TORGURO-723882 format. One record per residue (C-alpha): residue number from 1; y, z, x; residue in three letters. Coordinates in steps of 0.001 Angstrom, whole numbers, padded with zeros to 6 digits. Layout:
BEGIN
{num NUM&yy Y&zz Z&xx X&residu Ala}
...
# end
This chain:
BEGIN
{num 1&yy -009304&zz 067235&xx 036498&residu Met}
{num 2&yy -005791&zz 066468&xx 037627&residu Thr}
{num 3&yy -003639&zz 065866&xx 034540&residu Thr}
{num 4&yy -000010&zz 066389&xx 033581&residu Lys}
{num 5&yy -000628&zz 069936&xx 032455&residu Arg}
{num 6&yy -001950&zz 070965&xx 035901&residu Glu}
{num 7&yy 001436&zz 070454&xx 037535&residu Leu}
{num 8&yy 002818&zz 073609&xx 035943&residu Ala}
{num 9&yy -000148&zz 075637&xx 037168&residu Ala}
{num 10&yy -000133&zz 074527&xx 040781&residu Ala}
{num 11&yy 002629&zz 074757&xx 043317&residu Ser}
{num 12&yy 000634&zz 073527&xx 046292&residu Lys}
{num 13&yy -002272&zz 071111&xx 046168&residu Arg}
{num 14&yy -004202&zz 069211&xx 048833&residu Thr}
{num 15&yy -005956&zz 065887&xx 048219&residu Cys}
{num 16&yy -009401&zz 067435&xx 048651&residu Phe}
{num 17&yy -010514&zz 070519&xx 046781&residu Arg}
{num 18&yy -013983&zz 072056&xx 046859&residu Leu}
{num 19&yy -013556&zz 074071&xx 043661&residu Asp}
{num 20&yy -013825&zz 070869&xx 041584&residu Asp}
{num 21&yy -017389&zz 070426&xx 042843&residu Phe}
{num 22&yy -018323&zz 074055&xx 042115&residu Ile}
{num 23&yy -016817&zz 073906&xx 038619&residu Ala}
{num 24&yy -018670&zz 070630&xx 037987&residu Gly}
{num 25&yy -021935&zz 072308&xx 039002&residu Trp}
{num 26&yy -021395&zz 075153&xx 036511&residu Ile}
{num 27&yy -020443&zz 072776&xx 033706&residu Gly}
{num 28&yy -023417&zz 070536&xx 034493&residu Gly}
{num 29&yy -025909&zz 073411&xx 034343&residu Ala}
{num 30&yy -024698&zz 074522&xx 030920&residu Ser}
{num 31&yy -024714&zz 070960&xx 029540&residu Ser}
{num 32&yy -028332&zz 070358&xx 030637&residu Val}
{num 33&yy -029599&zz 073392&xx 028714&residu Val}
{num 34&yy -027675&zz 072333&xx 025600&residu Val}
{num 35&yy -028486&zz 068626&xx 025706&residu Gly}
{num 36&yy -032012&zz 068262&xx 027098&residu His}
{num 37&yy -033947&zz 068542&xx 023785&residu Pro}
{num 38&yy -031999&zz 065656&xx 022245&residu Leu}
{num 39&yy -032190&zz 063757&xx 025535&residu Asp}
{num 40&yy -035981&zz 063904&xx 025248&residu Thr}
{num 41&yy -035781&zz 062534&xx 021686&residu Val}
{num 42&yy -033416&zz 059770&xx 022860&residu Lys}
{num 43&yy -035742&zz 058739&xx 025684&residu Thr}
{num 44&yy -038821&zz 058681&xx 023434&residu Arg}
{num 45&yy -036990&zz 056529&xx 020850&residu Leu}
{num 46&yy -035761&zz 054051&xx 023454&residu Gln}
{num 47&yy -038862&zz 053708&xx 025607&residu Ala}
{num 48&yy -041710&zz 055121&xx 023538&residu Gly}
{num 49&yy -043935&zz 053720&xx 020809&residu Lys}
{num 50&yy -044730&zz 054629&xx 017199&residu Gly}
{num 51&yy -041545&zz 056376&xx 016087&residu Tyr}
{num 52&yy -040021&zz 055236&xx 012771&residu Lys}
{num 53&yy -036666&zz 056962&xx 013230&residu Asn}
{num 54&yy -034971&zz 059964&xx 014810&residu Thr}
{num 55&yy -036323&zz 062516&xx 012327&residu Leu}
{num 56&yy -039865&zz 061152&xx 012641&residu His}
{num 57&yy -039581&zz 061373&xx 016432&residu Cys}
{num 58&yy -038399&zz 064999&xx 016270&residu Val}
{num 59&yy -041190&zz 066001&xx 013886&residu Leu}
{num 60&yy -043841&zz 064142&xx 015918&residu Thr}
{num 61&yy -042831&zz 065863&xx 019156&residu Ile}
{num 62&yy -042815&zz 069253&xx 017451&residu Tyr}
{num 63&yy -046199&zz 068793&xx 015756&residu Arg}
{num 64&yy -047971&zz 067458&xx 018844&residu Lys}
{num 65&yy -046241&zz 069416&xx 021603&residu Glu}
{num 66&yy -044447&zz 072345&xx 019857&residu Thr}
{num 67&yy -040933&zz 073384&xx 020922&residu Val}
{num 68&yy -041942&zz 073080&xx 024583&residu Ala}
{num 69&yy -042158&zz 069303&xx 024157&residu Gly}
{num 70&yy -038377&zz 069066&xx 023752&residu Phe}
{num 71&yy -037882&zz 070742&xx 027125&residu Phe}
{num 72&yy -040408&zz 068596&xx 028991&residu Lys}
{num 73&yy -039093&zz 067667&xx 032422&residu Gly}
{num 74&yy -036071&zz 069996&xx 032197&residu Met}
{num 75&yy -036653&zz 071860&xx 035462&residu Ser}
{num 76&yy -035812&zz 068803&xx 037531&residu Phe}
{num 77&yy -032590&zz 067929&xx 035626&residu Pro}
{num 78&yy -031520&zz 071562&xx 035744&residu Leu}
{num 79&yy -031856&zz 071523&xx 039525&residu Ala}
{num 80&yy -030584&zz 067990&xx 040112&residu Ser}
{num 81&yy -028213&zz 067023&xx 037293&residu Ile}
{num 82&yy -026149&zz 070118&xx 038041&residu Thr}
{num 83&yy -025660&zz 068729&xx 041563&residu Val}
{num 84&yy -025072&zz 065273&xx 040069&residu Tyr}
{num 85&yy -022345&zz 066542&xx 037716&residu Asn}
{num 86&yy -020857&zz 068511&xx 040572&residu Ser}
{num 87&yy -020560&zz 065267&xx 042520&residu Met}
{num 88&yy -019194&zz 063318&xx 039528&residu Val}
{num 89&yy -016450&zz 065787&xx 038606&residu Phe}
{num 90&yy -015631&zz 066644&xx 042208&residu Gly}
{num 91&yy -015414&zz 062979&xx 043208&residu Phe}
{num 92&yy -013378&zz 062014&xx 040125&residu Phe}
{num 93&yy -010810&zz 064790&xx 040527&residu Ser}
{num 94&yy -010398&zz 064313&xx 044269&residu Asn}
{num 95&yy -010177&zz 060528&xx 043851&residu Thr}
{num 96&yy -007322&zz 061005&xx 041368&residu Gln}
{num 97&yy -005421&zz 063077&xx 043890&residu Arg}
{num 98&yy -006110&zz 060538&xx 046646&residu Leu}
{num 99&yy -004840&zz 057694&xx 044455&residu Ile}
{num 100&yy -001691&zz 059695&xx 043630&residu Ser}
{num 101&yy -001194&zz 060447&xx 047309&residu Lys}
{num 102&yy -001499&zz 056751&xx 048235&residu Cys}
{num 103&yy 000596&zz 055388&xx 045355&residu Arg}
{num 104&yy 003250&zz 058061&xx 044922&residu Tyr}
{num 105&yy 003141&zz 059990&xx 048193&residu Gly}
{num 106&yy 002144&zz 063208&xx 046407&residu Asp}
{num 107&yy -001388&zz 064229&xx 045374&residu Gly}
{num 108&yy 000111&zz 066340&xx 042570&residu Arg}
{num 109&yy 001757&zz 063376&xx 040878&residu His}
{num 110&yy 000230&zz 062773&xx 037412&residu Pro}
{num 111&yy -002087&zz 059767&xx 037204&residu Cys}
{num 112&yy -001291&zz 056921&xx 034831&residu Gly}
{num 113&yy -003926&zz 055100&xx 032777&residu Met}
{num 114&yy -004488&zz 052505&xx 035505&residu Leu}
{num 115&yy -005061&zz 055271&xx 038059&residu Asp}
{num 116&yy -007472&zz 057069&xx 035719&residu Leu}
{num 117&yy -009340&zz 053825&xx 035071&residu Thr}
{num 118&yy -009741&zz 053135&xx 038784&residu Met}
{num 119&yy -010921&zz 056687&xx 039503&residu Ala}
{num 120&yy -013381&zz 056530&xx 036582&residu Ser}
{num 121&yy -014853&zz 053175&xx 037666&residu Met}
{num 122&yy -015268&zz 054357&xx 041264&residu Leu}
{num 123&yy -016971&zz 057515&xx 039979&residu Thr}
{num 124&yy -019411&zz 055435&xx 037904&residu Gly}
{num 125&yy -020149&zz 053233&xx 040917&residu Leu}
{num 126&yy -020813&zz 056158&xx 043264&residu Val}
{num 127&yy -022773&zz 058163&xx 040674&residu Ser}
{num 128&yy -025646&zz 055646&xx 040584&residu Val}
{num 129&yy -026602&zz 056497&xx 044170&residu Gly}
{num 130&yy -027783&zz 059934&xx 043115&residu Met}
{num 131&yy -028071&zz 059473&xx 039367&residu Gly}
{num 132&yy -030653&zz 056664&xx 039342&residu Ala}
{num 133&yy -033465&zz 058652&xx 041050&residu Pro}
{num 134&yy -032628&zz 061750&xx 038960&residu Val}
{num 135&yy -032818&zz 059794&xx 035697&residu Asp}
{num 136&yy -035976&zz 057988&xx 036791&residu Leu}
{num 137&yy -037926&zz 061178&xx 037500&residu Val}
{num 138&yy -036633&zz 062848&xx 034323&residu Lys}
{num 139&yy -037707&zz 059902&xx 032168&residu Ile}
{num 140&yy -041132&zz 059568&xx 033814&residu Arg}
{num 141&yy -041778&zz 063258&xx 033127&residu Leu}
{num 142&yy -040473&zz 063009&xx 029553&residu Gln}
{num 143&yy -042714&zz 060013&xx 028833&residu Met}
{num 144&yy -045977&zz 061517&xx 030095&residu Gln}
{num 145&yy -047515&zz 062092&xx 026683&residu Thr}
{num 146&yy -046720&zz 058554&xx 025542&residu Gln}
{num 147&yy -049560&zz 056082&xx 024888&residu Pro}
{num 148&yy -050665&zz 053746&xx 027655&residu Val}
{num 149&yy -050287&zz 050035&xx 026977&residu Leu}
{num 150&yy -053731&zz 048465&xx 026840&residu Ala}
{num 151&yy -052378&zz 045078&xx 027905&residu Glu}
{num 152&yy -051954&zz 046469&xx 031419&residu Asn}
{num 153&yy -055163&zz 048490&xx 031648&residu Leu}
{num 154&yy -058444&zz 047157&xx 032991&residu His}
{num 155&yy -061124&zz 049234&xx 031319&residu Leu}
{num 156&yy -063903&zz 048004&xx 033582&residu Ala}
{num 157&yy -066413&zz 050544&xx 032429&residu Ser}
{num 158&yy -066210&zz 049351&xx 028818&residu Asn}
{num 159&yy -065498&zz 045624&xx 029130&residu Thr}
{num 160&yy -066640&zz 042761&xx 031273&residu Ser}
{num 161&yy -064204&zz 041105&xx 033663&residu Ser}
{num 162&yy -063893&zz 038118&xx 031345&residu Ser}
{num 163&yy -063250&zz 040110&xx 028183&residu Ala}
{num 164&yy -059764&zz 040098&xx 026788&residu Ser}
{num 165&yy -058223&zz 043378&xx 025753&residu Ile}
{num 166&yy -056112&zz 043234&xx 022566&residu Pro}
{num 167&yy -052427&zz 044089&xx 022803&residu Leu}
{num 168&yy -052433&zz 047515&xx 021218&residu His}
{num 169&yy -051862&zz 051045&xx 022345&residu Thr}
{num 170&yy -054563&zz 053313&xx 023677&residu Val}
{num 171&yy -053791&zz 057000&xx 023316&residu Asp}
{num 172&yy -055369&zz 059068&xx 026060&residu Ile}
{num 173&yy -054820&zz 062740&xx 025108&residu Pro}
{num 174&yy -053837&zz 065064&xx 027902&residu Gly}
{num 175&yy -053392&zz 062281&xx 030433&residu Gln}
{num 176&yy -050854&zz 063276&xx 033058&residu Arg}
{num 177&yy -049834&zz 061067&xx 035934&residu Thr}
{num 178&yy -047420&zz 063575&xx 037430&residu Tyr}
{num 179&yy -047943&zz 067301&xx 037969&residu Arg}
{num 180&yy -044213&zz 067916&xx 038375&residu Gly}
{num 181&yy -040980&zz 066446&xx 039788&residu Pro}
{num 182&yy -041999&zz 066666&xx 043462&residu Ile}
{num 183&yy -045366&zz 065031&xx 042751&residu His}
{num 184&yy -043573&zz 062393&xx 040682&residu Cys}
{num 185&yy -041188&zz 061517&xx 043541&residu Ile}
{num 186&yy -044083&zz 061443&xx 046021&residu Ser}
{num 187&yy -046152&zz 059206&xx 043741&residu Asn}
{num 188&yy -043269&zz 056768&xx 043208&residu Ile}
{num 189&yy -042586&zz 056547&xx 046944&residu Leu}
{num 190&yy -046267&zz 055893&xx 047673&residu Gln}
{num 191&yy -046803&zz 053274&xx 044962&residu Thr}
{num 192&yy -043380&zz 051627&xx 044663&residu Glu}
{num 193&yy -041512&zz 052499&xx 047851&residu Gly}
{num 194&yy -037920&zz 053750&xx 048152&residu Ile}
{num 195&yy -036747&zz 050916&xx 045888&residu Gln}
{num 196&yy -038939&zz 052395&xx 043152&residu Gly}
{num 197&yy -036594&zz 055376&xx 042902&residu Leu}
{num 198&yy -033777&zz 052974&xx 042039&residu Tyr}
{num 199&yy -035610&zz 051014&xx 039381&residu Arg}
{num 200&yy -033131&zz 050488&xx 036544&residu Gly}
{num 201&yy -030195&zz 051013&xx 038918&residu Gly}
{num 202&yy -028546&zz 047740&xx 037851&residu Gly}
{num 203&yy -028675&zz 048767&xx 034192&residu Ala}
{num 204&yy -027310&zz 052168&xx 035155&residu Met}
{num 205&yy -024337&zz 050477&xx 036828&residu Leu}
{num 206&yy -023771&zz 048515&xx 033605&residu Met}
{num 207&yy -023839&zz 051822&xx 031734&residu Arg}
{num 208&yy -021881&zz 054140&xx 034009&residu Asp}
{num 209&yy -018985&zz 052049&xx 035385&residu Val}
{num 210&yy -017496&zz 051376&xx 031918&residu Pro}
{num 211&yy -019125&zz 054544&xx 030580&residu Gly}
{num 212&yy -017098&zz 056887&xx 032761&residu Tyr}
{num 213&yy -013895&zz 055018&xx 031865&residu Val}
{num 214&yy -014717&zz 055738&xx 028211&residu Leu}
{num 215&yy -015525&zz 059334&xx 029151&residu Tyr}
{num 216&yy -012594&zz 060576&xx 031201&residu Phe}
{num 217&yy -009774&zz 058569&xx 029595&residu Ile}
{num 218&yy -010532&zz 059621&xx 025975&residu Pro}
{num 219&yy -010868&zz 063208&xx 027200&residu Tyr}
{num 220&yy -007411&zz 063053&xx 028795&residu Thr}
{num 221&yy -005897&zz 061405&xx 025706&residu Ile}
{num 222&yy -007456&zz 063911&xx 023288&residu Phe}
{num 223&yy -006408&zz 066843&xx 025491&residu Cys}
{num 224&yy -002798&zz 065619&xx 025465&residu Asp}
{num 225&yy -002901&zz 065111&xx 021690&residu Leu}
{num 226&yy -004375&zz 068570&xx 021104&residu Leu}
{num 227&yy -001940&zz 070132&xx 023581&residu Asn}
{num 228&yy 001451&zz 068599&xx 022600&residu Pro}
{num 229&yy 003407&zz 071421&xx 024254&residu Asp}
{num 230&yy 001922&zz 070475&xx 027629&residu Gly}
{num 231&yy 000735&zz 073999&xx 028392&residu Lys}
{num 232&yy -000869&zz 074477&xx 031775&residu Ala}
{num 233&yy -003870&zz 076195&xx 030176&residu Asn}
{num 234&yy -004822&zz 074525&xx 026879&residu Pro}
{num 235&yy -006831&zz 076485&xx 024333&residu His}
{num 236&yy -010608&zz 076449&xx 025024&residu Pro}
{num 237&yy -011119&zz 075039&xx 021518&residu Gly}
{num 238&yy -008978&zz 072019&xx 022415&residu Ser}
{num 239&yy -010966&zz 071449&xx 025605&residu Ile}
{num 240&yy -014257&zz 071774&xx 023702&residu Trp}
{num 241&yy -013209&zz 069316&xx 020964&residu Leu}
{num 242&yy -011685&zz 066788&xx 023375&residu Ala}
{num 243&yy -014785&zz 066902&xx 025605&residu Gly}
{num 244&yy -017155&zz 066523&xx 022661&residu Gly}
{num 245&yy -015312&zz 063538&xx 021191&residu Leu}
{num 246&yy -015094&zz 061862&xx 024600&residu Ala}
{num 247&yy -018828&zz 062375&xx 025129&residu Gly}
{num 248&yy -019766&zz 060856&xx 021777&residu Ser}
{num 249&yy -017548&zz 057812&xx 022372&residu Ile}
{num 250&yy -018904&zz 057258&xx 025862&residu Ser}
{num 251&yy -022583&zz 057645&xx 024951&residu Trp}
{num 252&yy -022472&zz 055471&xx 021820&residu Val}
{num 253&yy -020782&zz 052579&xx 023633&residu Thr}
{num 254&yy -023196&zz 052946&xx 026556&residu Ala}
{num 255&yy -026330&zz 052830&xx 024354&residu Thr}
{num 256&yy -027291&zz 049129&xx 024917&residu Pro}
{num 257&yy -027271&zz 049509&xx 028708&residu Ala}
{num 258&yy -028929&zz 052917&xx 028371&residu Asp}
{num 259&yy -031806&zz 051366&xx 026394&residu Val}
{num 260&yy -032431&zz 048802&xx 029141&residu Val}
{num 261&yy -032223&zz 051500&xx 031828&residu Lys}
{num 262&yy -034630&zz 053823&xx 030006&residu Ser}
{num 263&yy -037169&zz 051033&xx 029434&residu Arg}
{num 264&yy -037118&zz 049923&xx 033045&residu Met}
{num 265&yy -037392&zz 053460&xx 034362&residu Gln}
{num 266&yy -040234&zz 054361&xx 031991&residu Ala}
{num 267&yy -042016&zz 051169&xx 033095&residu Asp}
{num 268&yy -044313&zz 052759&xx 035694&residu Ala}
{num 269&yy -046368&zz 050787&xx 038199&residu Gln}
{num 270&yy -049593&zz 051050&xx 036144&residu Leu}
{num 271&yy -047962&zz 049771&xx 032950&residu Gln}
{num 272&yy -045414&zz 047440&xx 034608&residu Arg}
{num 273&yy -044255&zz 044725&xx 032217&residu Lys}
{num 274&yy -040593&zz 044100&xx 033122&residu Tyr}
{num 275&yy -039906&zz 041921&xx 036175&residu Lys}
{num 276&yy -036243&zz 042907&xx 036255&residu Gly}
{num 277&yy -033204&zz 043812&xx 034191&residu Met}
{num 278&yy -032690&zz 040324&xx 032720&residu Leu}
{num 279&yy -036380&zz 040019&xx 031858&residu His}
{num 280&yy -036245&zz 043443&xx 030160&residu Cys}
{num 281&yy -033251&zz 042372&xx 028046&residu Ile}
{num 282&yy -034828&zz 039049&xx 027015&residu Ile}
{num 283&yy -038291&zz 040541&xx 026363&residu His}
{num 284&yy -036840&zz 043419&xx 024313&residu Ser}
{num 285&yy -034677&zz 041056&xx 022259&residu Tyr}
{num 286&yy -037480&zz 038584&xx 021556&residu Arg}
{num 287&yy -040013&zz 041237&xx 020590&residu Ser}
{num 288&yy -037810&zz 043687&xx 018666&residu Glu}
{num 289&yy -034540&zz 041930&xx 017865&residu Gly}
{num 290&yy -030915&zz 042829&xx 018537&residu Leu}
{num 291&yy -031252&zz 046253&xx 016893&residu Gln}
{num 292&yy -033426&zz 047463&xx 019767&residu Val}
{num 293&yy -030321&zz 047794&xx 021966&residu Phe}
{num 294&yy -028854&zz 050321&xx 019552&residu Phe}
{num 295&yy -031979&zz 052438&xx 019341&residu Arg}
{num 296&yy -031097&zz 056051&xx 019945&residu Gly}
{num 297&yy -027372&zz 055464&xx 019270&residu Ala}
{num 298&yy -027279&zz 058171&xx 016594&residu Ser}
{num 299&yy -029019&zz 060618&xx 018943&residu Val}
{num 300&yy -026575&zz 059690&xx 021707&residu Asn}
{num 301&yy -023635&zz 060350&xx 019388&residu Ala}
{num 302&yy -025065&zz 063719&xx 018311&residu Ile}
{num 303&yy -026183&zz 064922&xx 021752&residu Arg}
{num 304&yy -023092&zz 063511&xx 023454&residu Gly}
{num 305&yy -020830&zz 065923&xx 021602&residu Phe}
{num 306&yy -022349&zz 069342&xx 022489&residu Pro}
{num 307&yy -023346&zz 068219&xx 025986&residu Met}
{num 308&yy -019901&zz 066933&xx 026917&residu Ser}
{num 309&yy -018070&zz 069699&xx 025059&residu Ala}
{num 310&yy -020075&zz 072259&xx 027047&residu Thr}
{num 311&yy -019641&zz 070264&xx 030255&residu Met}
{num 312&yy -015843&zz 070017&xx 030060&residu Phe}
{num 313&yy -015394&zz 073573&xx 028776&residu Leu}
{num 314&yy -017567&zz 074982&xx 031561&residu Gly}
{num 315&yy -015727&zz 072853&xx 034118&residu Tyr}
{num 316&yy -012198&zz 073697&xx 032967&residu Glu}
{num 317&yy -012822&zz 077431&xx 032505&residu Leu}
{num 318&yy -014543&zz 077671&xx 035901&residu Ser}
{num 319&yy -011648&zz 075811&xx 037512&residu Leu}
{num 320&yy -009170&zz 078152&xx 035843&residu Lys}
{num 321&yy -011115&zz 081154&xx 037128&residu Phe}
{num 322&yy -011303&zz 079853&xx 040727&residu Phe}
{num 323&yy -007608&zz 078976&xx 040807&residu Arg}
{num 324&yy -006485&zz 082310&xx 039387&residu Ser}
{num 325&yy -006932&zz 084031&xx 042743&residu Phe}
# end
């Protein structure tokens, strides 16, 4: 990222740099490996059924699915979220330089808080284009072992057409709708169309536009606080701590919108019960109360730290390596 400390390390800088995208890809890959197990727990808590709390969810997944259950659906994020993070960090850094070029006539000029806010909001807006389908497929794969809602199933072989099916959950062991990410995408396109890949996109906008502001700005502030001498290359420990704190802040504040997004994206065609984002919010509130929108907040706070710490550390160290030549 372009910050005050970069000025001492760079004598010439263009508005567009490719190394930001490559460094973002490396940081994204490392963060997926670190954060995916807790991301699975977070998704199950927000969109699944039958979990009392975080610990109960962790133990249930382990007992029923072993350690492999925590890594369910990771192959797709590893391949796609790395590209997604590459786009996010590359876009954010290059947008900062473009804003500095337009406002101050020099892409190397340090961005103020208003500039950082604008770059962060634009990054959140653009990120949904790629991030919504990635999140959708990841969540559908993570939720495959979840019970099927009987209120949306027509068990014709066991009931007459006039019989009413009670609103409870029917657990169908081993049931798998999707064989993998490619099959999942194909199935969604066939049953829901291209718009199906962007289900929950509105909630993701609600999450990511302010979420990235509360991601990049705290990181910059913490980096400056932990690097008072303004060194061009801050200590890796400072980067790690600043990134982790920024990630926890961003994810905790984004939890309400993240709950709505997860529920809408887990709401497959067969079990469809939310007509839209507003209906999901109202239905969730009426059936489970206000606390439902903070479900998974503790997991978000915990997973946000190592994921973001790894993300920023991988990004900054990669950038330092590329720019050392």
